[in-house]
C-alpha positions in Angstrom: -33.3 -8.5 64.2 -33.7 -11.1 66.8 -30.2 -12.4 66.0 -28.8 -9.0 66.4 -30.5 -8.4 69.7 -29.1 -11.8 70.9 -25.6 -10.9 69.8 -25.9 -7.5 71.6 -27.1 -9.2 74.9 -24.3 -11.7 74.6 -21.7 -8.9 74.1 -23.2 -7.1 77.0 -23.2 -10.1 79.2 -19.6 -10.9 78.4 -18.5 -7.2 79.0 -20.3 -7.2 82.4 -18.5 -10.5 83.4 -15.2 -9.1 82.4 -15.8 -5.9 84.5 -16.8 -7.9 87.5 -13.9 -10.2 87.1 -11.4 -7.3 86.6 -12.7 -5.8 89.9 -12.3 -9.1 91.7 -8.9 -9.6 90.5 -7.7 -6.0 91.3 -9.4 -6.3 94.7 -7.5 -9.5 95.3 -4.3 -8.1 94.3 -4.9 -5.1 96.7 -5.7 -7.6 99.5 -2.5 -9.6 98.7 0.0 -6.8 98.1 -1.2 -3.9 100.5 1.1 -3.1 103.3 0.1 -2.3 107.0 -0.9 1.2 107.6 1.4 3.7 109.5 -0.5 4.3 112.7 0.1 6.8 115.5 -1.8 8.1 118.5 0.9 10.5 119.6 -0.3 13.7 121.2 1.5 15.8 118.8 -0.5 14.4 115.9 -3.2 17.0 116.7 -0.6 20.0 116.7 0.8 22.0 114.0 4.3 21.2 112.9 5.4 24.8 113.8 3.9 25.0 117.2 6.2 25.6 120.2 4.8 22.6 122.0 5.6 20.5 119.0 9.2 21.7 118.8 9.5 21.0 122.6 8.4 17.5 122.2 10.8 16.9 119.4 13.7 18.3 121.4 12.8 16.3 124.5 13.2 13.2 122.4 16.9 14.1 122.0 17.7 14.8 125.5 19.3 12.3 127.8 16.7 9.7 129.3 14.3 10.9 126.7 13.4 7.3 125.9 12.2 6.8 129.5 8.7 7.9 130.5 7.0 7.0 133.8 3.8 5.1 134.3 2.2 6.4 137.5 0.8 3.8 139.8 -1.7 5.5 142.2 -2.8 3.8 145.5 -5.6 4.9 147.8 -8.2 3.6 150.2 -11.4 5.3 149.5 -10.2 8.6 150.7 -8.9 7.3 154.0 -5.3 7.9 155.3 -3.0 5.1 154.3 -1.8 3.2 157.5 1.7 1.6 158.1 0.6 -1.8 156.5 -0.7 0.1 153.5 2.6 1.9 153.1 4.5 -1.4 153.5 2.4 -2.9 150.7 3.1 0.1 148.4 6.9 -0.1 149.1 6.8 -3.9 148.3 4.9 -3.0 145.1 7.6 -0.4 144.2 10.3 -3.0 144.6 8.3 -5.6 142.4 7.9 -3.1 139.6 11.5 -1.9 140.0 10.4 1.6 140.6 11.8 4.5 142.7 10.8 5.2 146.2 7.0 5.9 146.7 5.7 9.4 147.3 2.8 10.3 149.4 0.3 13.2 149.4 0.5 15.7 152.3 -2.7 14.3 153.8 -1.4 10.7 153.5 -4.4 9.5 151.5 -2.7 8.7 148.3 0.5 6.9 147.4 2.4 7.3 144.2 4.9 4.9 142.5 6.6 6.1 139.1 7.5 3.1 137.0 10.2 4.0 134.4 9.1 2.7 130.9 10.6 3.0 127.4 8.9 5.7 125.4 8.1 2.9 122.8 6.3 0.8 125.3 3.0 -0.7 124.1 -0.3 -1.3 125.8 0.7 -4.9 126.8 3.5 -3.6 129.2 1.1 -1.2 130.8 -1.5 -4.2 131.2 1.2 -6.1 132.9 1.8 -3.4 135.4 -1.9 -3.1 136.2 -2.1 -7.0 136.7 0.9 -6.9 138.9 -0.4 -4.0 140.9 -3.8 -5.6 141.5 -2.2 -8.8 142.8 0.3 -7.2 144.9 -1.9 -5.0 147.1 -4.1 -5.8 150.1 -8.0 -5.9 149.9 -9.5 -2.5 150.3 -6.7 -0.7 148.5 -7.5 0.8 145.1 -4.8 0.9 142.4 -5.0 3.0 139.2 -2.2 3.3 136.7 -2.0 6.6 134.9 0.6 8.8 133.2 1.6 9.1 129.5 2.1 5.5 128.7 -1.2 4.4 130.4 -3.1 7.2 128.4 -1.6 5.9 125.2 -2.5 2.3 126.2 -6.1 3.2 126.9 -6.4 5.1 123.6 -5.1 2.0 121.8 -7.5 -0.2 123.9 -10.4 2.1 122.9 -9.9 1.3 119.2 -8.9 -2.3 119.7 -11.3 -4.2 117.5 -12.9 -1.0 116.6 -12.6 -1.6 112.8 -14.4 -5.0 113.1 -17.1 -3.6 115.4 -17.7 -0.7 113.0 -17.7 -2.8 110.0 -20.2 -5.1 111.3 -22.5 -2.5 112.7 -22.3 -0.4 109.5 -23.0 -3.5 107.2 -25.9 -4.5 109.3 -27.4 -1.0 109.2 -27.0 -0.6 105.5 -28.3 -4.2 104.8 -31.5 -3.4 106.8 -32.2 -0.1 105.2 -31.6 -1.6 101.7 -33.8 -4.5 102.5 -36.6 -2.0 103.6 -36.0 0.2 100.6 -36.1 -2.5 98.0 -38.3 -5.0 99.5 -36.7 -7.7 97.8 -35.0 -10.9 99.3 -31.9 -10.5 97.3 -31.6 -7.2 95.4 -30.1 -5.6 98.5 -27.1 -8.1 98.5 -25.6 -6.7 95.2 -25.1 -3.1 96.3 -24.0 -4.2 99.8 -21.4 -6.6 98.6 -20.1 -4.2 96.1 -19.9 -1.2 98.8 -18.4 -3.6 101.4 -15.7 -4.8 99.0 -15.0 -1.1 98.1 -14.7 -0.3 101.8 -12.0 -2.9 102.3 -10.2 -1.9 99.1 -10.3 1.7 100.4 -9.0 0.8 103.7 -6.0 -1.1 102.1 -5.5 1.9 99.6 -5.2 4.1 102.5 -2.7 1.9 104.2 -0.6 1.9 101.0 -0.8 5.7 100.9 0.4 6.1 104.4 3.6 4.1 103.4 4.1 5.8 100.1 3.5 9.4 101.2 4.7 9.0 104.8 1.8 10.1 106.9 0.1 8.5 110.0 -3.4 7.6 110.7 -5.2 6.6 113.9 -8.4 4.8 114.8 -10.6 7.8 114.2 -9.3 8.4 110.7 -9.9 4.8 109.6 -13.3 4.8 111.2 -14.5 8.0 109.5 -13.1 6.9 106.2 -14.9 3.6 106.5 -18.2 5.4 107.3 -17.8 7.8 104.4 -17.2 4.9 102.0 -20.3 2.9 103.2 -22.4 6.0 103.4 -21.4 7.7 100.0 -21.1 4.4 98.2 -24.7 3.3 99.2 -25.9 6.7 98.2 -24.4 6.3 94.8 -25.9 2.9 94.5 -29.3 4.0 95.4 -29.3 6.7 92.7 -28.1 4.5 89.9 -30.4 1.6 90.7 -33.4 4.1 90.8 -32.5 5.2 87.4 -32.0 1.7 86.2 -35.3 0.6 87.4 -36.9 3.5 85.8 -35.3 2.7 82.5 -36.3 -0.9 82.7 -39.8 0.3 82.3 -38.8 1.9 78.9 -36.4 -0.6 77.6 -36.8 -4.4 77.0 -33.0 -4.9 76.9 -31.6 -4.5 80.5 -28.2 -3.6 79.0 -29.7 -0.7 77.0 -31.6 0.3 80.2 -28.4 0.2 82.3 -26.6 2.3 79.6 -29.3 4.9 79.7 -29.5 4.9 83.5 -25.6 5.3 83.7 -25.6 8.2 81.3 -28.3 10.0 83.2 -27.1 9.2 86.8 -23.3 9.4 86.2 -23.0 13.3 85.9 -24.8 13.8 89.2 -22.9 11.1 91.0 -19.5 12.5 89.5 -20.4 16.0 90.6 -21.4 15.0 94.2 -18.4 12.7 94.6 -16.1 15.4 93.1 -17.5 18.0 95.6 -16.8 15.7 98.6 -13.3 14.7 97.3 -12.3 18.2 96.7 -13.8 19.4 100.0 -11.8 16.7 101.9 -8.6 17.7 100.0 -8.9 21.2 101.4 -7.7 19.6 104.6 -4.3 19.6 102.9 -4.0 23.1 103.9 -4.7 22.3 107.6 -2.1 23.1 110.3 -2.5 19.9 112.0 -1.2 16.5 110.7 -4.2 14.6 111.8 -6.6 16.8 109.8 -4.4 16.5 106.7 -4.3 12.7 107.3 -8.1 12.5 107.5 -8.5 14.7 104.3 -6.2 12.4 102.2 -7.6 9.2 103.6 -11.1 10.1 103.3 -10.7 11.5 99.7 -9.0 8.2 98.7 -12.0 6.4 100.2 -14.5 8.4 98.3 -12.6 7.8 95.0 -12.7 4.2 95.6 -16.4 4.3 96.5 -17.4 6.1 93.2 -15.3 3.7 91.1 -17.0 0.7 92.6 -20.4 2.5 92.3 -20.1 3.5 88.6 -18.1 0.5 87.3 -18.6 -2.6 89.3 -22.1 -2.0 90.5 -23.6 -1.6 87.0 -21.9 -4.7 85.7 -23.0 -6.7 88.7 -26.5 -5.5 88.3 -27.1 -6.5 84.8 -25.7 -9.9 85.2 -28.8 -11.0 87.2 -31.6 -9.6 84.9 -34.9 -8.3 85.9 -35.6 -11.0 88.3 -33.2 -9.3 90.8 -36.1 -6.8 91.6 -38.5 -9.7 92.4 -41.3 -9.4 93.7 -41.6 -5.9 92.3 -40.2 -6.5 88.8 -40.2 -3.4 86.5 -41.9 -4.3 83.0 -41.7 -2.3 79.8 -44.7 0.0 79.5 -45.4 0.2 83.1 -46.2 3.7 84.5 -43.5 5.1 86.7 -45.2 4.8 90.1 -43.2 7.6 91.6 -44.8 10.3 89.4 -48.2 9.9 91.2 -46.9 8.7 94.5 -46.4 10.5 98.0 -43.5 12.7 96.8 -45.5 13.9 93.8 -48.3 15.0 96.2 -45.8 16.7 98.4 -44.3 18.5 95.4 -47.6 19.8 94.2 -48.5 21.1 97.7 -45.1 22.8 98.1 -45.3 24.6 94.7 -48.9 25.8 95.2 -48.0 27.4 98.6 -44.3 28.3 98.4 -44.4 31.3 100.7 -46.0 29.2 103.6 -43.4 26.4 103.2 -40.4 28.8 103.0 -41.5 30.5 106.1 -42.3 27.4 108.0 -39.0 25.7 107.1 -37.0 28.8 108.1 -38.7 29.1 111.4 -38.2 25.5 112.0 -34.5 25.6 111.3 -34.1 28.8 113.2 -35.7 27.2 116.4 -33.3 24.3 116.2 -30.4 26.7 115.7 -31.1 28.3 119.1 -29.7 25.2 120.7 -26.2 26.4 119.7 -26.4 29.1 122.4 -23.5 28.6 124.9 -21.7 26.1 122.6 -18.2 25.5 123.9 -15.3 24.0 121.9 -12.3 22.2 123.5 -12.2 19.0 125.6 -9.6 18.1 128.0 -7.6 14.9 127.7 -9.8 13.5 130.6 -13.1 14.3 128.7 -12.4 12.6 125.5 -13.4 9.1 126.3 -17.2 8.0 126.5 -16.3 5.6 129.2 -13.7 6.8 131.7 -10.5 4.7 131.4 -8.3 3.8 134.4 -5.7 6.4 133.3 -8.3 9.2 133.6 -9.5 7.8 137.0 -6.0 7.7 138.3 -5.3 11.3 137.1 -8.4 12.5 139.0 -7.3 10.8 142.2 -3.9 12.4 141.9 -5.4 15.9 141.1 -7.4 15.7 144.5 -4.3 14.7 146.6 -1.3 16.4 145.0 -0.7 20.0 144.1 -2.6 20.8 140.9 -0.5 20.2 137.8 2.3 18.2 139.6 1.6 15.0 137.7 1.7 16.6 134.2 4.1 19.6 134.5 4.6 22.2 131.8 8.0 21.9 130.1 10.2 24.9 129.5 13.3 24.5 127.4 16.2 27.0 127.9 19.7 27.2 126.7 22.2 25.9 129.3 23.8 29.2 130.0 20.4 31.0 130.6 18.9 28.4 132.8 19.2 30.4 136.1 17.8 33.6 134.5 15.0 31.7 132.8 14.2 29.7 136.1 13.9 32.8 138.1 11.6 34.6 135.5 9.3 31.6 135.3 9.1 31.3 139.0 7.8 34.9 139.1 5.0 34.2 136.6 1.6 34.3 138.2 0.1 30.8 138.2 3.5 28.9 138.6 3.8 26.8 141.8 7.3 25.4 141.5 10.2 25.1 139.0 12.6 22.2 138.9 15.5 21.3 136.6 15.3 18.3 134.3 17.4 16.6 131.7 20.0 18.6 129.8 22.2 18.4 126.8 24.7 20.8 125.4 22.0 22.7 123.5 18.9 22.6 125.8 18.0 22.2 129.4 14.5 21.1 130.4 12.7 22.7 133.3 9.7 21.1 134.8 7.2 23.8 135.7 4.3 22.9 138.1 1.2 25.1 137.7 -1.3 25.9 140.5 -4.2 25.0 138.4 -5.7 21.8 137.2 -4.6 20.2 133.8 -6.8 21.5 131.0 -8.3 24.4 133.0 -8.7 28.0 131.7 -6.2 29.2 134.3 -3.7 26.7 133.2 -4.0 28.0 129.5 -3.7 31.6 130.7 -0.6 30.7 132.7 1.1 29.1 129.6 0.3 32.3 127.7 1.8 34.4 130.4 5.0 32.2 130.5 5.3 32.6 126.7 4.9 36.4 127.0 7.4 36.7 129.7 10.0 34.5 128.1 9.6 35.5 124.5 12.4 34.1 122.2 14.5 33.1 125.1 12.9 29.8 125.9 10.2 27.4 124.5 7.2 26.4 126.4 5.6 23.0 125.9 3.9 20.2 127.7 0.2 19.0 128.0 -1.4 22.4 128.7 0.7 24.2 126.0 -0.3 21.4 123.6 -3.9 22.0 124.4 -3.4 25.8 123.7 -1.6 25.2 120.5 -4.2 22.6 119.3 -7.0 25.1 120.0 -5.2 27.9 118.0 -4.5 25.5 115.2 -8.2 24.3 115.0 -9.3 27.9 114.9 -6.8 28.6 112.0 -8.0 25.6 110.1 -11.7 26.7 110.5 -11.1 30.1 109.3 -9.0 28.8 106.1 -10.9 25.7 105.1 -14.5 26.5 105.6 -14.4 29.4 102.9 -12.4 27.1 100.6 -15.1 24.4 100.9 -17.8 26.9 100.2 -15.9 28.1 97.1 -15.6 24.6 95.8 -19.2 23.9 96.3 -20.2 27.0 94.6 -17.9 26.3 91.7 -19.2 22.8 91.1 -22.8 24.0 91.3 -22.1 26.6 88.8 -20.4 24.3 86.3 -23.1 21.7 86.8 -26.3 23.8 86.7 -24.9 26.9 84.8 -27.0 29.0 87.0 -25.7 31.6 89.5 -29.0 32.0 91.3 -29.4 28.2 91.7 -25.9 27.8 93.0 -26.2 30.5 95.6 -29.5 29.3 96.9 -28.3 25.7 97.2 -25.1 26.9 98.9 -27.0 29.0 101.4 -29.3 26.1 102.2 -26.6 23.7 103.0 -24.9 26.3 105.4 -28.3 26.8 107.0 -28.4 22.9 107.5 -25.0 23.0 109.2 -25.9 25.7 111.6 -29.2 24.1 112.5 -27.4 20.7 113.1 -24.8 22.3 115.3 -27.6 23.8 117.4 -29.6 20.6 117.6 -26.4 18.6 118.2 -25.3 20.8 121.1 -28.7 20.5 122.7 -28.4 16.7 122.6 -24.8 16.8 124.0 -25.7 19.0 126.8 -29.0 17.4 127.8 -28.5 13.7 126.9 -24.8 13.0 126.8 -23.7 15.6 129.2 -20.6 16.5 127.3 -18.9 19.6 128.6 -17.7 20.8 125.1 -17.2 19.8 121.5 -13.9 18.3 120.7 -11.6 20.7 118.7 -11.9 19.0 115.2 -15.7 18.5 115.4 -16.9 21.8 114.1 -14.7 21.7 110.9 -15.2 17.9 110.2 -19.0 18.4 110.6 -19.1 21.3 108.3 -17.0 19.4 105.5 -19.2 16.4 105.8 -22.5 18.2 106.0 -21.9 20.7 103.3 -20.1 18.4 100.9 -22.5 15.4 101.4 -25.6 17.6 102.0 -25.2 19.3 98.6 -25.3 15.8 97.0 -29.0 15.6 97.6 -29.6 19.0 96.1 -27.4 18.1 93.2 -29.6 15.0 92.6 -32.8 17.1 92.9 -31.9 20.1 90.8 -30.1 18.2 88.1 -33.2 16.3 87.5 -35.3 19.5 87.7 -33.1 21.0 85.1 -33.7 18.1 82.8 -37.5 18.5 83.2 -37.3 22.4 82.9 -36.5 22.0 79.2 -40.2 21.4 78.8 -41.8 22.6 82.0 -41.8 25.8 84.1 -39.8 25.7 87.3 -42.6 24.8 89.6 -43.6 21.8 87.4 -39.9 20.8 87.0 -39.5 20.8 90.8 -42.7 18.9 91.3 -41.6 16.2 88.9 -38.0 16.1 90.1 -39.2 15.8 93.7 -41.6 13.0 92.6 -39.2 10.9 90.9 -36.2 11.5 93.2 -38.0 12.0 96.6 -38.0 8.3 97.5 -34.5 7.4 96.5 -33.0 10.6 98.1 -34.9 10.1 101.3 -33.6 6.5 101.4 -30.2 7.7 100.8 -30.4 10.4 103.5 -31.7 7.9 106.1 -28.9 5.4 105.2 -26.2 8.1 105.5 -27.6 9.4 108.7 -27.8 6.0 110.1 -24.3 5.0 108.9 -22.8 8.2 110.7 -24.7 7.4 113.8 -22.8 4.0 113.9 -19.7 5.9 114.9 -21.3 5.9 118.3 -20.1 2.4 118.8 -16.6 3.7 119.3 -15.8 4.9 122.7 -14.4 8.3 121.7 -16.4 11.5 122.3 -15.3 13.2 119.1 -16.6 10.4 116.9 -19.9 10.4 118.8 -20.2 14.1 118.3 -19.4 14.0 114.5 -21.9 11.1 114.1 -24.8 12.8 115.9 -24.3 16.2 114.2 -23.9 14.8 110.7 -26.7 12.4 111.2 -29.1 15.3 112.3 -27.9 17.5 109.5 -28.5 14.8 106.9 -32.0 14.0 108.1 -32.8 17.8 108.2 -31.3 18.4 104.7 -33.2 15.3 103.2 -36.6 15.8 104.9 -36.8 19.5 105.2 -34.3 21.5 103.1 -34.3 19.4 99.9 -37.9 18.3 100.1 -39.6 21.5 101.2 -37.3 24.5 101.3 -35.5 24.3 98.0 -38.6 23.5 95.9 -40.4 26.3 97.6 -37.5 28.8 97.1 -37.2 27.8 93.4 -40.9 28.4 92.8 -40.9 31.7 94.6 -38.0 32.9 92.5 -39.5 31.6 89.2 -37.7 31.1 86.0 -34.8 33.5 87.3 -33.8 30.4 89.4 -32.2 29.2 86.2 -30.4 32.5 85.4 -28.4 33.1 83.2 -28.6 29.8 81.3 -32.3 28.6 81.2 -32.4 24.9 80.2 -35.3 25.4 77.7 -37.9 27.7 76.1 -41.2 27.9 77.7 -44.6 29.1 76.2 -45.3 32.4 78.0 -48.9 31.4 78.9 -47.6 28.2 80.7 -45.2 29.9 82.9 -46.1 29.2 86.5 -48.2 26.4 85.8 -47.0 23.1 87.1 -47.2 19.9 85.0 -46.9 16.4 85.9 
């Protein structure tokens, strides 16, 4: 018998080594062979392919001189009128930069120099213009470079080195929380290394996908994908390791313990990762290319995370033996401490007073939801940075000195034979300040339309709508304000289409996993309640702490997908364990036991996930900060209130009908309603 056990352990050790080696080799091949990702920060990335403003942008690229766009150098002296010497300095600067003649505002306080650049100009060229302008002007003059190329350069600079900062911050947060969770000097290293390696493989897999399937990503897409891989991967690791430690108290052979733990944890992990993956893939139906790109990229990341979590992590864990858990080494025959720990006491208290906990939880969630009153969606271009870049400062200076809308005109494309008629009709639309002819080809002529309202204002959007109504099919209306309008309409369309799809997927997976209609409905409703509450609490934070004027367009949809798909994970972990226990206990006892044995690990997982999403705040983009805050708040609410208090209390109130129509076991009638530990 001893010889058989020795052979079994030898085979198990060799298998583990082979699995780890295979993952190392595959990862090395990915690192060596993966191409660079296709990246784009183009404004049209957030627009539907069929939008008029997208069509206008594409046609403009074919017009003469379409490959030339101006960088605008703005010169001012703290609101004072520019004197003769100042104007001479501006003229010399224009000559140095090979630009056209300078223009000055009517009050003489601001000078403007348009520097023609290639449309493909990178951030380096814009920085050269800024350096030249800073050196070429006298003391006391302020110079700011703005315009399309400058905005693109500032956006690129905002994400410059972001991957490294995000990776370091995320790894440090996960390492700290794993160290606190396991209280072992080295156990935390195994899941951290596995998840970190999975994150890098996922990033390269996404890069390969962009080349193979021909889509573009940007810094926000790669950042969110990395956070998802770290967050979800760590969650799966925590659940598997918790079950493994539990089984080590029942099995002398660590390989047998891992097999038992894997069989018990894998269905819940696969169900939760499947929910997240399918929810992300619903973004394939989005109108906007950037949403579709995030859906595909993040889904790839989750698949890689679950592969590393269910294959590489178990093999790595068993290589090191029980000593990996030192100083709290699990021994065969030890009592499971969680069954009599803090969460066991919480569970007993909840199921003995379910009405109180249901009422208190719902009131608490409702109060936080009130914060959503006055919630506004839609940031202007100038509001999308956490720290105001030079391009935005220059735009603000121009807006104060020149007619509103003159620096970023609306574009109207008309057929050459109808230009005069279209121009006259445009000039008669309320909200239009002036119309000027632009580039022309044999198919289209461009008209630059200056609006009398600020870029991104509600009046500018209304003017664009009036232009489209007046012109109908006779012309196309594009430009920055039209792009904002089309992006808002696309975001609203995506929310109306994708949110119901995500809910349907969550319901379907819960039905298949739990085989209970009642449980599936209850759990789906609780995660929706968590989302609403997180939006309310998040909006309160944004208005009173960050002073954000609105949510960015994609934030409500992305927050819903992440919160509902990831939030249901914890309910899956809890209720699948409760279903196991319900084979021999009533629902109250099953929930008590499930909460006792999963409470610690799920709470740790929730704190890790919330902290990882909060790390998005290291990136200087408002949308990522908003997603991080909302998801972080929602995950904590789901972990500490909804999953710990509300769900067990609701299940106890509903009773055995919670498992309808497929009860997991037969109960003795006299035992119903009596919790057992």
